[in-house]
N, C-alpha and C positions, 0 to 999 in steps of 0.2 A: 504494500500500500504506500503511495507517495507521501512524503513528509508533509506536504501541504494539507493532507487529510488527517494524518496521525496526530500532529500537534494540536489542532483544534479539538479533535475528539477526546484527547487526553485532558487538556487544560480547561476546556469549556464544557465538557460533559462528564467525563469519568471522575475528575477531581471534585467538582461541585456535588455530584451524587455521593461520593465518599464522605464529604463533609456533612451532607444531610443525614447520611446513615449514622455518622458519629454523633450528631446532635440527637437523633431519634433513639439510638440504642445504647450509647454509653451511659453508665449509671451516674447520677448526680448526688453529691453529699450535702449540697446547700443551695439556697436560692441564688446566692452570688455566683457560684460556680456555673449553674445553668444559665444565668443571665449573661455572663461574660462570654460563654460559649455561643449562645444564640446571637448576640450582638456581633461577635467576630465573624460568624458564618454569614450573617446578613450583610455586613460590610464588605466581605469578600465578593458576594454575589452582585452587589451594586457596583463594585469596582470593575469586575470583569464585564459587566453590562456596558460601562462607559468606555473602557479602554480596549476591550477585545475586538477582534476583527470577525464580524458575524457574516461570513460568506458560506462556509460549509454547512453550518447550522443556522437556522433562521434567526433573524434579529430579535424575535420575541422569546427565544429560549430562556434568557435570564428572568423574564417576567414569570414564566411557568415555574422556574426553580424557586423564585421568591414566593409564589403562591404555595408551593409545596412546603417551604419553610414555615409559612404562616400556619398552615394546617398542622404541622408537627408541633409547633409552639403552643397552639391552642389545645391540642390533644394532651400535651404534657402538663398543662397548668393544674389539672386536677391533683396530680401527685406532687408537683414541685411546691405548691403552696403549703404542703404539710412539712416541708423540710425546714431546718433552722436557716437563719439568714446567712450565717458564716459557719464553715466547718472548723472544728477545734484545731485540726492539723491540716493546713492547706497542702495540696499536692503540687509542689513547686514545678515539677517537670511539666505537668498539664497546664499550669498557669503560664509558664514560658511559651508553650505552644499557642495558647489562646492570644496572648499578647502579641506574639510574632505575627499571627494571622491578622490581627487588628491593625498592626503597623503596616503590613503589606497592603491592606485595603486602603488605608489612609494615603499611602504613597500613590497608589493607582488613581484615587480620586483627585489628588493634587495634580497629577500629570494631566488628567482630563480637564480640570479646571484651567490650568495654565495654558493649555493648547487653544483656548478660546480667545486669547488676546493676540491680535496680529503682530508680527515681528517688527513692524515699522509704522510710522504715522502715515506714510503714503500708501494708499490702497486703491486698487483699480475696480471700479464698478462695471460689471458686465451683466448682460441678460443671461438667464439660464438657457443653455443651448439645446435642451431636450424638452419635449412638450406633451408627451402622451403617456401618462402613468405616474407612478410613484418611484422615486429613485433613492438609492442608498449611497452614502459617501463612504468609500472604502479606504481612502487616504485623504487627509486634509488637516489643517491646523498648524500651530506653531511649535509643536513638540516633536522631536525626532521619533519618539515612540509611536505617536499617532499619525505622523506623516513622514515616511521613509525618504521622500524626495529631498528632505532637508540635508541629508548626508552629502549631497553634491556640493554643498557650500564649503565643506572642509576636506573632502576627498579629492586629491589632485587628479585621480583617474577619470573623474567626471567633469573636468574643467570645461570641456567642449559643450556640455549640456547643462551648465550650472543655472541657466535661466529657468529650469524646471523646479527649482528648490521650493517654491511656494505653490506647487501644483496641486490639483485636486483630481482624484480618480473617482469615477461614478459608474455604478452598475444600476440595473433596473430590477425592481421587485415585481415578479409576476404572480402567478396563481399561488395562493396560500402564503404570500409574502416571501417566496423563494426566488433566488436570482437565476436558477437553472432547473431543468428537469433532470434530477440526479445530483449526486454529490460533486463529481468532477467529470462531467461528460466530455468525451473527446471531440464531439461534433460541436463546433461553435454555434450552429443554428439552434441548439438546445438551450442557449442562454437568452434570457428575456430581452436583453439590450441589443443583441446582434441584429443588425439591419435597421436599427432606429435612425430616422432622419436627424442629422445634426445641423442646427441653425447657427449662423454667425451670431456670436454674442454681442456684437457691436457693429457700428457703421465703419467701414474702412475699405482698404484695398488689399488684395491678395499679394503678398510679398513673394511667397513660394508655395507651390503645391506639388506633392509627389505621390504617385500612384504606382500600381504594378506589383507591389510586394504581396506574397500569399498570406491568406488567413490561416494561422497555424492551429493544429489540434492541441487544446490545453492538455497538460501544462507546458508544452514546448514553447521556447522563446527564441527570438532572434537578437542576440546581444551585439551584433555588428551594425544593425540599423535600428537604433533604439526607438525613435518615434514611429517607425513603420510608415504606412501611408498617412499623410498629414497635410494640413493647411496652416500656413503662417500668415496672419493678418497684421496690417499696420492700422491701428485704431487711434488716430490722432497722436502719432509719435510713440505709442506703446505697441509692442508686438505681442500678439496673442496666438498661442498654439493650440490646435485641436488635433489630437494624435490617436494612433491605432485604428485608423479608419479601414473600411472594408475594401478589398481589392476591386478595382474597376468602378468604384462608386463615386469618385470625385466629380462634382458638377461645376467646379470653378477652375480658373487657371490664373497664372501670374498676370498682374495688372488689372484684373477684373474688380470692379467696385461691388461691394456687398452691403446689405442692410440686415437688420435683425430678422427679416422675413426670408432671407436667402438660405436655401439648403445647400451646404457646402459638400456634403457627402453622407455616408451611412456609417454607423458604428461597426467596427470589425474586430479582428484579433491579429493585427499585423505588428511586427516589431517586438520590442522587449516587454511582453505582457503575458502573464500566465493564463489569462482568460479574458473574454471579451469585456471591454469597458471603454469609457471615454476619458481621456486625459486632457485637462485644460490648464494652461498656465499663462501668466503675463510676465513680461520682462522688458527691460529697456533694450533698444536696438543694439545688436552686437557691434563692437568696434570694427573699423575697416580692416579687412583681411582676416578677421576672426570667424570661427564657425557661427552660423546664424543663430544657434541656441545658446551661445555663451554669454549673452548679455546679463546685466544685473537683474536678479529675480525681484518681482513685486507681488505682494499678497493681493488676493482678489476677493471681491464679494460677488456671488452669483445670485441673481434675483433678489438682491438686497441683503443677503445673509453671508456672513463669514463662516463657511462650512468646515466642520470638523468631523473626523471619523465617527461613524454611527449616527450622524444626522440623516434624516429622511426629508425629502422635499417633493411636494406634488405641485408642479407649476400650474398657474392659472392659464387656461387657454386664452389667447388674445381675441 
């Protein structure tokens, strides 16, 4: 089983279920012991809800787990209220475990909170480039943990594409809130966003358009041509990239003027992407003689929102 499946299933399902089993089955010697255990588990579930990447498992999985925790806690109240408030001899090993779990939850919540603040005062306002359905933000925000694009600011290997550092990755939620039919189907067409029309998020001029790269079967990637099929727009002196488009779907060319009603292409799975999604970023124009995506990155608002991983957005139809 690929690592992209194993890690989410372990960290986002197996571990939370183990913690719920611990809460339900481990004996309690005092109210304080039970309460700290319940609070620590609840904090952990809320933290993974905010910082976890919910692609393999549906985004509402943490809510189901929190409902299960509530049921367990209510069920236990009958016996817990008969216990003393404090045990005469605290179990220090168990206490350290509960405190460690609570600290881990607080760190996760702090990361999620900090990611909601843009990294600079300059922010580019763009229209949301997709229009039909509900979309999930897979990468976004100002924290490296929530937005892996930020590593290109400090890693010299990605200097040629550092403009993507404030980028946002978007997938579509289809039936039952799932982004695909299956856990990791190899057919790109089984992903809800594949083939979605992509609208220009601003008025501008096409600086560069590239087509012809194949749509790869997930989780294969093309690390030699990172943006895949893409369109680069000049929107009033700011360059905006729409990347990983479908092979043969581009409807614009260099020098063409676009508005927010212009369809530039369709979402695909070309370039450095493990599954179909739309990548959007804004940057300052690259210096003369430098690669086109090497300009200084700029944070963006899409549809009036600074989007962070786990946000969902349902754009209003014009």
